[in-house]
KEKOL-936221 format. One line per field, with one value per residue (C-alpha): x, y, z; residue number from 1. Coordinates in steps of 0.2 Angstrom, whole numbers, plus 5000, padded with zeros to 4 digits. Last residue first. Layout:
BEGIN
c1	X ...
c2	Y ...
c3	Z ...
pos	NUM ...
This chain:
BEGIN
c1	5235 5224 5205 5202 5210 5198 5183 5189 5192 5175 5166 5176 5171 5152 5154 5162 5149 5135 5144 5147 5128 5123 5135 5127 5109 5115 5122 5106 5096 5106 5105 5086 5084 5094 5083 5067 5073 5078 5060 5052 5061 5056 5038 5039 5047 5033 5019 5027 5029 5010 5004 5015 5008 4990 4993 4999 4985 4972 4980 4979 4961 4957 4965 4981 4982 4999 5007 5004 5020 5023 5005 5006 5023 5014 5000
c2	5473 5467 5470 5458 5444 5447 5448 5430 5423 5429 5421 5404 5404 5407 5394 5381 5385 5380 5365 5359 5362 5353 5338 5338 5337 5323 5313 5315 5309 5294 5290 5293 5280 5267 5270 5269 5252 5246 5250 5243 5226 5227 5229 5214 5204 5209 5204 5187 5185 5189 5178 5163 5167 5169 5151 5144 5151 5144 5127 5127 5132 5118 5104 5096 5078 5072 5060 5042 5031 5034 5029 5013 5008 5012 5000
c3	4843 4857 4855 4841 4851 4866 4854 4847 4864 4870 4854 4857 4875 4870 4857 4868 4882 4870 4864 4882 4885 4869 4874 4892 4884 4873 4887 4897 4882 4881 4899 4898 4884 4893 4908 4898 4891 4908 4913 4899 4903 4921 4916 4904 4918 4930 4918 4915 4932 4936 4922 4930 4947 4941 4933 4949 4958 4946 4947 4966 4966 4954 4965 4960 4967 4972 4959 4963 4965 4983 4987 4978 4988 5004 5000
pos	75 74 73 72 71 70 69 68 67 66 65 64 63 62 61 60 59 58 57 56 55 54 53 52 51 50 49 48 47 46 45 44 43 42 41 40 39 38 37 36 35 34 33 32 31 30 29 28 27 26 25 24 23 22 21 20 19 18 17 16 15 14 13 12 11 10 9 8 7 6 5 4 3 2 1
């Protein structure tokens, strides 16, 4: 009798299956959300790099114009 019970798989009732399927769906949704957050972070980093490049470009132009005016003033 003990051997027969050890060979039989445990009975999976409907609420247990429903919970398991809900957990799988929740995991898939969580993974998709994580993926979206990672892509958003990458886009924000790229935007930040472009912003700093624009700031350095504007500062370079201002310094170049100041240097040019300084060079025109001196003989």
